[in-house]
N, C-alpha and C positions, 0 to 999 in steps of 0.2 A: 853150274851146279856148286862150285866151290864157294861162289859168292853168296849163294843162297843158304848153303850150310852155315857160313859165317854168321849170317843174319839170325838164322834160328838159334844158334849157340849164344849170340849176344842177347837174344830176348829171353832164353832160358835163365841166363845169369841175372837179368834184370828182375825176372819174376822171383827167382830165389832170393834175391836182396830185398825185394818187397815183402816176401813171406817172412823174412827174418824180423824186419821191422813191426809188421802187423801182429806177429806172433808175440813179440816183446811187449807190445802196447796191451794185447789181450791179457797177458799175465799180470801186467802192472794194475789193469783195471780190476781183474779177479782179486788181487791182494788188496785193493783199496775198498771193495763193495762191501766187505765183512764189517770193517770199521765204520763205514758210513751208515750200514744198517743198524749197528749197534747205537749209534747216535740218534737215528730216527726212532728206534724203539725206546730209548730213554727219554725222548723229548715229547713224544706224542701223548702219553698219558697225563703229563703235566699241563700240556697245552689244553687238552680237553677238560681238565679239572679246572683250570682257571677261567675257561670259557663258560662252564657251568655255574661257577661262582659268580661270575659277573652277570650272567643272565638271571641268576636266582636274586641278586640285589635289584636288577632292574624290573624284574617281574613282580616281586613281592614287596615293593615299596611304592609310595605315591609321588616320588620325588622326580621331577622333570630334569634330566641331566643332559647336557649338550652332546655327549657322546652316545647316549642311548635314545635320544628323542628323534623321531622322524621328522625331518623338515616339511613344512608345508609345500613347498616348491624347491625342487633340485634343479639348479641351473648349471652347475659344473661338477663332473665326476672325474676322479683320478684313476688311473690304471697303473698299476705297479706289475711289470713284467720281469720275471725271474728266468734268465737264460744262463748260459755257460760262457766262460772266457775261451774255451778252446772248442775246435769242431771235432770232425772225425767220430761223431756219435750218432750216425744215421738221421732219422727224421726227428731227433730230439728237440733242437731249437725251432725247426720249421712248425712242428706241431704247436708249441707254445705261442709262436708268433701269430699262427693262423687263428688260434683260439682267441688271441688279444684283438685280432681285427674283427671277428665275428662279434665280440662283445662290444666293441667300439661302434660298430654299425648298428647293433641293437640300441645302444644308449643315445646314439644320434637320432635314431628314429623317434625316440621319446622326447626329443627336444633339448638334450643336455650337450654342453660343450664338453670336450674331452682333453685332459692333459695327461701326460705320460711321465712316470718315474721308471728308469731302466736299471737292472742289475745284471751284469755280465757283459762282456765285450761283444758277443754276438748279436744281442739286442741293440747295443750302441751303433755297431756296424750297420745293422740293417736300417736304423733310423737315418744315420749319416749318408748311406748310400742313396736314400730316397729323399734326402734333404728335408726330413721332417724334424720337428722340434721336440724337445723333451725338457722337462723342468730341471731334473737333476739325474745323475748316474752314478752308479757305483761299480767299479771293475776290480778284478783280482780277488782271489781267495774263495771263488765258487766251489771249487773242488773240495775244500775243507773249510766251511763257513765258521765265522768267529761270532760270538754273542755281541761283541762291541759293534760289529756292523749293524746287526739286527737293531740294536739300541738306537744307533745313529739314524737308521731309516725309520724307525718308529717314532723317534723325536720330531723329524721333519714332518711326517704325515699327521701327527697330532697337531702340530702348530699350523699347518695348512687348514686343517679341519676345523679348528678353533677360529681362524681368521675369517673375517667377513668375506663373502663372495665378491663384493665390490672392490676389495682390496687385494684380490688374487687368491683368495681362498677357495675351498672345495666343499661341497655338500655331501659327497659320497666318495668312499674309496674301496676299490676292488683290487684284489690281487689275482694274478694269473701265474701258475707254476706247474711243474710235472710232478704228479703224485706217484710214488712208487708203489705198484700193486705186486708185481713179481719180477722175476729176472727177465722174463720175456715181455711183460707189459708195464709200460708207464703212461698214466692217462693225464692228459691236460685237464688241470683243475680251475675253476673260478670261484672264489670266496668273495663275499661282501665284507669287508672289514669293518667299516663304519659307515652309517650307523649300526650299532650291534644288532645282529640277527638273533632273536631270543630263541634259545634250544631247549629251555626247560619251562615247563608250565603252560605250553601250548595246548596239549591235550587235556580234555576235561576229565576229571577224576572219576574212577569207576564207583560203582554202587557201594561198595564197602571200603572206598578209598577216601583219603582226605588230603587236601594240599598241605605240605609242610609248614611249620610255623618258624618264622625268622625273626630274631631279635638282632638289632644292628647297634654295634658299640665300636666307635663313637657314632656320629650321625650318619645317615645314608649317604649324604654327598660326600662326607669325608671318606667313607668306605669306597665309593665309586672313584674318587680321586686317586685313591691309592691302589685299586685293583686295575683300573683301566690301562695305564701305562705298562703294567706287568702283562696284561692280556696281549695288548698290541705287540710288544716285544716278543712274547712266547710264540704268537701265532706266525710272525714274521721268520722267526728263527726256525721254527719247524717247517714253514714252507722252504727255506733255504737249505735245510737238511734233506727234505724230500727231493728237492730239485738236485741236490749233489748226488745222493744215491741213485736216483733216476739216470743221471748223466754216466755214472760209472758203468751201470747196467747196460745202457745203450752203447756205450763205447765197447765194452766188452762183446756184445752181440755183433756190432759192425766189424769189429777186428777179427772175430771168428769168421764171419762170412767172407771178409777179404782175404784171410789166410786160405780158406777153402777155394776161393776163386784162383788164388795164386797157385795152389796145387793143380788145379785143372789146366791152368795156362802151361805149367810145366809139363804136365802129361801129354797135352796136345803138341807142344813145340818139340818135345823129345821124340814123339811119333813122326812128325814132320821131318825132323833132323835125320832120324834113322832112314826114312825113306829117300831122303836126298842123298845120304851118305851110300845107300845101297845103290842108287842110280848112278852115282859117281863111280863107284867100284865096278858096276856093270860096264859102264862106258869105257873104262880104262882097260878092263878085260877084253873088250870087244876091239879096242884100238890095238892091244897087244896081239891078238888072234889074227886081226887083218894085216898088221905089219908082218907077222911071220908068214902068213900065206903069200904075201907080195914077195918076200925074200926067197921063199921056196920056188915060186914061180919064175923068178928071174934066172935062178940057177939052171932051170931047164932049158 
């Protein structure tokens, strides 16, 4: 009984230590999520406005630009996966990696070759463990993304898109990341970054509506050349911010669940320890009573 009681007490102490760690991580994530959400809310309107501006130029002009024109045949597609540098976030990384695998399967079924660009240590580790190749990766800073990283990623992607396919370029670029919906929901999102998907001017105007008139100064090509790098960088940076906010929310939820489980373990092991202690006390009393009865019998 004594040995069993020691085991229960050791497990209670381990669960209490685990609870302290998970509770601390939960509080850290809760403190970071507000700042991450503020950055997302500040970035999203700008990213949407830039996207609509580029779409307007592409829609209401007759200029064929390489970044807005659909290729006749798409031979190679790039997938950019946004994961986190750290784990302990529930299914956060699993969901985005599963979504990227489904996207890759779909693109391969269309006869396209796939190349990967990875953001975050978890995606890099996933590919390294399976001995799969990626063109380039970026690690560090996923918890608090910096715009300089988005600029670097955007520059690499645009260069690869402009480069001919025969020389290692790509015809299509997709990004896969976790979009923040709420503290309880983070949804894997797939966006085709290039060629640009037109978001304005798709629907026909109503009976009393007319399409807006645009005048371009300077030339349309110059406007697109100036807008498209900004569009790419803003969309990538927004995806990085969405992923960071989603990761903090997932970590907070996972650590809350872990703390609750530690509480349950402490309660269960405390009950078992009390039962073991009670059994030990009962056994000791029985031994004392038995010994006293034996002594009294011997005196007679």
